[in-house]
C-alpha positions in Angstrom: 41.3 -2.0 -40.1 41.5 -5.4 -38.9 44.1 -4.8 -36.6 41.3 -1.7 -35.6 38.8 -4.3 -35.1 40.7 -6.2 -32.8 41.5 -3.4 -30.5 38.2 -2.5 -30.3 37.1 -6.2 -29.8 39.7 -6.2 -26.9 38.2 -3.3 -25.3 34.9 -4.6 -25.3 36.3 -7.2 -23.5 38.4 -5.8 -20.8 35.2 -4.1 -20.2 33.4 -7.5 -19.8 35.8 -8.9 -17.6 35.6 -5.2 -15.1 31.4 -5.2 -15.8 29.8 -6.1 -12.6 27.5 -9.5 -13.8 24.6 -10.9 -11.6 22.3 -13.7 -13.1 18.6 -11.5 -11.5 19.4 -7.6 -10.8 16.6 -6.0 -8.6 16.2 -2.2 -8.6 14.4 -0.9 -5.6 14.6 -1.4 -2.0 11.4 -1.2 -0.1 9.0 -4.3 0.9 8.5 -5.4 -2.8 12.1 -5.4 -3.9 13.0 -7.5 -0.8 10.7 -9.5 -1.2 11.1 -10.5 -4.5 15.3 -10.6 -4.2 14.6 -12.8 -1.4 11.7 -15.3 -2.5 13.9 -15.0 -5.9 16.9 -16.6 -4.3 14.9 -19.2 -1.9 13.4 -20.3 -5.0 16.5 -20.4 -7.2 19.7 -20.8 -4.3 22.5 -21.4 -7.0 21.7 -17.8 -8.9 23.3 -15.0 -8.1 21.0 -11.8 -7.0 21.9 -7.7 -6.8 19.6 -5.7 -5.6 20.2 -1.1 -5.8 18.4 0.7 -3.9 18.5 4.2 -3.7 18.9 4.8 -0.4 20.9 2.9 2.8 18.2 3.4 5.1 14.5 1.8 3.9 11.5 2.9 5.4 8.0 0.3 7.0 5.5 2.3 4.5 2.5 1.5 6.5 4.6 2.7 9.9 5.1 6.2 8.2 2.8 7.8 10.5 3.7 6.8 13.5 7.5 8.5 13.5 5.4 11.2 14.7 3.7 10.4 17.7 4.1 6.4 18.8 7.9 6.3 18.0 10.8 8.4 19.5 12.2 8.5 16.4 12.5 7.4 12.7 15.0 4.7 13.6 12.3 2.9 14.9 10.5 2.2 11.9 13.7 1.3 9.4 12.7 -2.7 7.5 16.1 -4.4 8.1 16.5 -5.1 4.7 20.6 -5.6 4.2 20.6 -7.9 7.3 17.6 -10.2 5.5 19.5 -9.8 2.0 23.0 -10.3 4.3 21.7 -13.5 5.2 20.1 -14.5 2.5 23.8 -14.5 0.6 21.9 -11.3 -1.5 24.3 -8.3 -2.0 23.1 -4.9 -2.0 24.5 -1.7 -3.2 23.5 1.9 -2.6 23.3 3.6 -6.4 20.5 4.6 -8.3 19.5 3.2 -11.7 19.9 5.6 -14.8 20.0 3.8 -17.5 18.5 0.3 -18.9 20.3 -0.7 -21.7 17.4 -3.8 -22.3 19.0 -5.4 -25.7 22.6 -6.1 -23.7 21.2 -6.4 -20.4 23.1 -4.5 -18.6 21.9 -1.4 -16.5 23.9 2.3 -15.7 24.6 2.8 -12.4 25.2 7.3 -11.3 28.0 6.0 -9.6 29.5 5.3 -13.2 29.0 1.5 -12.6 27.2 -1.2 -14.9 25.9 -4.3 -14.0 25.1 -6.8 -16.1 22.1 -8.9 -15.6 20.1 -11.9 -16.8 16.7 -10.8 -15.1 15.7 -8.0 -14.3 12.6 -6.8 -11.8 11.2 -3.6 -11.3 10.4 -2.2 -7.9 10.4 1.5 -8.5 7.6 1.9 -6.3 6.0 5.2 -6.0 6.4 8.8 -5.2 3.4 10.9 -3.7 1.3 13.1 -5.2 1.9 17.2 -5.1 -1.3 18.9 -7.6 0.4 20.9 -9.9 -2.8 23.7 -9.9 -2.3 23.8 -6.1 -1.4 27.9 -5.2 1.2 28.3 -2.6 2.0 24.6 -2.5 5.8 25.6 -2.7 5.3 27.3 0.8 7.7 26.5 3.7 5.5 23.7 6.0 3.9 22.5 2.9 4.9 18.4 3.2 4.0 15.3 1.3 4.8 11.8 2.8 7.3 10.1 0.5 9.5 7.3 2.1 12.0 9.2 2.5 13.8 8.9 6.1 15.5 12.0 5.8 12.9 14.4 4.3 10.5 12.7 7.5 12.9 13.4 9.9 13.4 17.6 8.9 9.3 17.4 8.4 9.1 16.2 11.8 11.1 18.3 13.4 9.2 21.4 11.5 6.3 19.7 12.8 6.8 20.2 16.2 7.1 24.4 16.3 3.6 24.2 14.2 0.6 24.5 16.7 -2.0 24.0 14.0 -1.7 21.6 10.7 -4.4 21.2 8.4 -4.1 17.8 6.5 -5.5 17.0 3.1 -6.9 14.1 1.8 -8.5 11.6 4.4 -7.5 8.6 3.2 -6.1 6.3 5.8 -2.6 7.6 6.1 -4.3 11.1 6.4 -6.4 9.4 8.8 -3.4 8.0 10.8 -1.5 11.4 10.9 -4.3 12.9 12.5 -4.0 10.8 15.2 -1.2 10.7 15.9 -0.7 14.5 15.6 -3.5 14.7 18.3 -1.6 12.7 20.2 0.7 15.5 20.5 -1.3 18.0 21.2 -1.1 19.2 17.5 -4.9 21.2 16.6 -5.6 19.1 13.2 -7.7 19.9 11.0 -8.5 17.2 8.3 -10.2 18.5 4.7 -12.0 15.9 2.4 -13.0 16.7 -0.7 -15.4 13.4 -1.2 -18.8 13.3 1.1 -16.7 11.0 4.0 -13.7 10.1 5.3 -13.1 7.0 3.7 -15.7 6.5 1.6 -13.6 4.5 -1.1 -12.8 1.5 1.9 -15.6 1.8 3.7 -19.6 2.1 2.8 -21.1 4.9 4.3 -22.3 3.6 7.2 -19.0 2.3 8.7 -17.4 5.9 7.7 -19.5 7.5 9.5 -18.6 5.6 13.1 -14.9 6.0 12.3 -15.5 9.8 11.5 -17.2 9.7 15.4 -14.2 8.3 16.9 -11.7 11.0 15.4 -14.3 13.9 16.2 -14.2 11.9 19.9 -10.6 12.4 19.6 -10.3 15.9 19.1 -9.6 15.4 15.1 -11.9 18.5 13.3 -12.9 17.5 10.1 -15.0 18.9 7.1 -16.1 16.9 4.4 -17.5 17.5 1.1 -14.8 20.3 0.5 -11.7 20.5 -1.5 -8.5 22.9 -1.1 -8.4 25.6 -3.4 -5.1 27.9 -2.3 -2.4 27.8 0.6 -2.1 31.6 1.6 0.9 33.1 3.9 3.9 34.8 3.2 6.6 32.4 2.6 5.1 30.4 5.1 1.9 28.6 5.5 -0.8 30.9 7.7 -4.1 29.5 6.4 -5.5 27.3 4.0 -9.0 28.5 1.6 -11.3 25.9 1.4 -13.0 25.7 -2.2 -15.9 27.2 -0.8 -14.5 30.1 0.0 -13.8 28.9 4.0 -10.9 30.3 5.6 -8.2 28.0 8.1 -6.4 28.9 9.7 -2.7 26.7 10.0 0.8 26.7 11.2 1.3 23.9 8.7 -0.3 21.5 5.7 -0.2 18.0 4.9 -0.9 16.6 0.9 -2.1 13.6 1.8 -3.9 13.2 -1.6 -2.5 9.6 -3.0 0.6 8.7 -4.7 1.7 8.4 -8.3 3.3 5.3 -10.0 7.4 5.9 -10.4 8.0 5.0 -13.7 10.4 7.4 -15.2 13.2 4.4 -15.4 11.0 2.4 -17.4 9.6 5.2 -19.9 13.0 5.9 -20.7 14.2 2.5 -20.8 10.9 2.3 -23.5 9.3 -0.5 -21.1 5.4 0.3 -21.7 3.7 1.7 -19.5 0.0 1.9 -19.5 -2.7 5.5 -20.2 -2.8 5.1 -16.1 0.6 5.6 -15.4 1.8 2.4 -14.4 4.3 -0.9 -16.0 1.6 -3.1 -18.2 2.5 -6.7 -16.4 1.3 -10.0 -16.9 -0.1 -12.9 -14.2 3.1 -13.8 -13.6 4.4 -10.1 -13.7 6.6 -10.2 -16.7 6.9 -6.6 -18.7 6.7 -7.0 -22.4 9.9 -7.2 -22.6 11.3 -10.3 -22.1 13.5 -11.2 -19.1 12.2 -7.7 -17.0 9.4 -8.4 -14.6 8.3 -5.3 -12.4 6.4 -5.9 -9.0 4.8 -3.0 -5.8 3.5 0.2 -6.6 4.5 0.5 -10.4 3.0 -2.3 -11.5 0.0 -2.5 -13.4 -3.1 -3.9 -11.2 -6.9 -5.4 -12.0 -9.4 -5.7 -9.2 -9.9 -9.4 -8.3 -14.1 -8.9 -8.3 -14.3 -6.6 -10.8 -11.4 -7.4 -13.3 -11.1 -2.9 -13.6 -8.1 -1.6 -13.3 -7.0 -0.1 -10.2 -4.3 2.1 -8.5 -4.2 0.1 -5.2 -1.3 0.4 -3.2 -0.3 -1.6 -0.7 2.7 -3.4 0.9 0.9 -6.9 1.5 -0.5 -6.4 -2.2 3.1 -5.5 -3.2 4.4 -8.6 -1.2 2.3 -10.9 -3.2 3.3 -9.4 -6.4 6.7 -9.9 -5.5 6.0 -13.6 -4.0 5.0 -14.2 -7.7 7.8 -12.6 -9.2 10.3 -14.3 -7.6 9.2 -17.8 -7.8 8.8 -17.5 -11.7 12.4 -15.8 -12.8 13.7 -18.6 -15.2 10.8 -20.6 -15.9 7.3 -21.7 -14.2 8.8 -22.6 -11.5 5.4 -22.8 -9.6 2.5 -22.3 -12.0 0.9 -20.4 -9.5 -0.6 -16.6 -11.6 -1.2 -14.1 -9.6 -5.5 -13.5 -10.0 -5.9 -9.9 -9.0 -5.5 -7.4 -6.7 -7.6 -7.4 -3.5 -7.5 -4.3 -1.9 -7.2 -4.8 1.9 -7.2 -2.0 4.5 -6.8 -2.1 8.3 -5.6 0.4 11.0 -6.8 1.2 14.2 -7.3 4.6 16.1 -7.0 4.3 19.7 -7.9 0.2 20.5 -10.2 0.2 17.7 -9.3 -1.9 14.8 -11.2 -0.9 11.6 -10.9 -3.0 8.3 -12.0 -3.5 5.0 -11.6 -6.2 2.2 -12.8 -6.4 -1.8 -15.4 -4.3 -2.4 -18.0 -1.9 -0.6 -21.4 -2.3 -2.0 -21.6 0.8 -3.0 -18.8 0.2 -5.4 -20.7 -3.2 -6.3 -23.4 -1.2 -7.0 -21.5 1.0 -9.0 -20.1 -1.8 -10.9 -23.3 -3.1 -11.8 -23.0 -5.7 -9.8 -26.3 -7.1 -7.8 -25.3 -7.6 -4.0 -27.0 -8.9 -0.8 -25.3 -7.8 2.3 -25.5 -9.4 6.2 -24.5 -6.8 9.0 -24.1 -8.3 12.6 -22.7 -6.5 16.1 -21.0 -8.6 19.0 -18.4 -8.8 21.2 -15.0 -9.2 20.1 -14.6 -11.3 23.6 -16.9 -13.9 25.6 -18.1 -13.3 28.0 -18.0 -10.0 27.0 -17.5 -8.7 30.6 -14.3 -9.8 30.5 -11.2 -7.0 30.4 -10.2 -5.1 26.7 -13.2 -6.3 25.2 -14.9 -4.7 22.9 -17.9 -4.2 20.0 -17.2 -5.2 16.9 -19.2 -5.1 13.8 -18.8 -6.7 10.7 -20.5 -6.0 6.8 -20.3 -8.8 4.8 -20.9 -8.1 0.8 -21.9 -11.0 -1.5 -22.8 -11.7 -5.0 -26.8 -12.7 -4.5 -27.6 -15.0 -7.5 -24.3 -17.0 -6.3 -23.5 -16.0 -2.4 -19.4 -15.9 -3.5 -18.0 -13.0 -1.2 -16.9 -10.2 -2.5 -15.9 -7.5 -0.1 -16.7 -7.0 4.2 -15.8 -4.5 6.5 -15.0 -4.4 10.0 -15.0 -2.4 13.4 -14.0 -2.8 16.7 -11.0 -4.5 18.7 -7.3 -4.5 17.7 -8.4 -8.2 16.0 -10.3 -6.3 13.4 -6.9 -6.5 11.4 -7.0 -10.3 11.5 -10.3 -10.8 10.5 -10.1 -8.8 7.6 -7.6 -11.0 6.4 -9.8 -14.0 6.8 -12.0 -12.2 5.0 -9.6 -11.3 2.1 -8.5 -15.0 1.8 -12.6 -15.9 1.5 -12.4 -13.3 -1.6 -9.4 -14.7 -3.0 -10.4 -18.5 -2.6 -14.5 -17.9 -3.9 -15.6 -18.7 -0.4 -19.9 -18.7 -0.6 -22.0 -17.5 2.2 -22.8 -21.4 2.7 -19.1 -21.9 2.6 -18.6 -20.1 5.6 -21.5 -21.6 7.6 -19.9 -24.6 8.2 -16.1 -23.2 8.7 -14.4 -24.5 11.7 -13.1 -22.5 13.7 -11.0 -22.0 16.8 -12.1 -19.8 19.9 -10.9 -18.6 23.0 -12.3 -16.1 25.8 -9.5 -13.8 25.8 -9.1 -13.7 21.9 -11.8 -14.5 20.2 -15.7 -13.4 19.9 -18.2 -16.5 21.3 -18.1 -19.4 18.8 -22.1 -19.3 19.6 -21.7 -15.4 18.3 -18.5 -15.5 16.1 -19.3 -12.3 13.6 -18.4 -13.5 10.8 -20.5 -16.8 10.8 -23.4 -14.4 12.0 -22.9 -12.3 9.1 -22.9 -14.6 6.3 -25.9 -16.2 8.6 -27.9 -13.1 8.0 -26.8 -13.2 3.9 -28.0 -16.9 4.3 -31.4 -16.3 5.6 -32.1 -12.9 3.5 -31.5 -15.6 0.1 -33.8 -18.0 1.2 -36.5 -15.6 1.7 -36.1 -13.7 -2.0 
């Protein structure tokens, strides 16, 4: 019996010798996984890192719509993951983690290999929703929008022969796909069940302006009406809406959101909350010691309302990844993730638009007494400079304290960076008065006038309302 035990121990030891080991193992090679690995290696340079990803080539998530119009090829939308990891001394493996053995700190790969780790970061991302109740969803030329190069290349090839395309869901991705396909000569119908497009991100008066821009560019927009059924023999031939209307179509793109990819976490008995996200604390730690989760798969709370939210943004994912990476082995940087600020921006033609924080409508729904200021100016000075655009900004603040809780911008490509400034103001809990005394740099070719800077002017309007209340 003793002899048998010794043999068993020797076998175990030999297996351990042949097993790949690392200090930190990151699962997932998109934005969150890459940034977690890079930040971790920068913070802990003496530690070894391995990143495992299912695909060799990783897409820039926010650039996916542009594969179908602006870019000639999906190759123009690749993240240089391997190059960046290699430069940092991080090993990258193309494989799939099929099991986490958390008690002994190992993972099993689909290839049969095993990796032992000290710290584990889950960055498994999200997968597109395809409603099970949708009749006809299995027909040919019904597409979702995954972050998968092979799928997207095939989708692009098939869409090339489709004249009429119906896009279901008018969030940012649906809007961007609509604009890209219109530029390629397709007849595009954008269908949204809610009363207005982008209504969860913008207040109605700004949403209407975006809708006007898309309509002028040729997109047929249907709001307040959802999809009921996809019709056709084998391929898509038409779409039936909830009100009974029939829209002829050669293809349907489902842009109805994403769900966290947490199957591996569930199998490994890592706690997943009632909303389907991996539960984490303010340092992105799960309830299992030495296991972190970041990005689309990880739980989130709104910065302003503290309510659970399902915000899925590469920028948010990277912020979470940096927090995890800096604090893998101890609280190297005592900086927690204090909540998710939904910061979105995009462009239709030369019109940029963005939003940060919560809308006036959301504030009202959450019982927050808010006050707003809206100002429209020009994003260059003087306004007759080439490429000058009208720029409208709406700021939302808490009525009693004047703390900035949201903002929306439309007009000019500088709208994206102006939205980021609003996001910083929210994160730092700046008040209307602190915005009024902020020092800014301006230049005729780059910004609005210092006397008519939209952010300051909108804050002035709120300050005036607060004085006169």
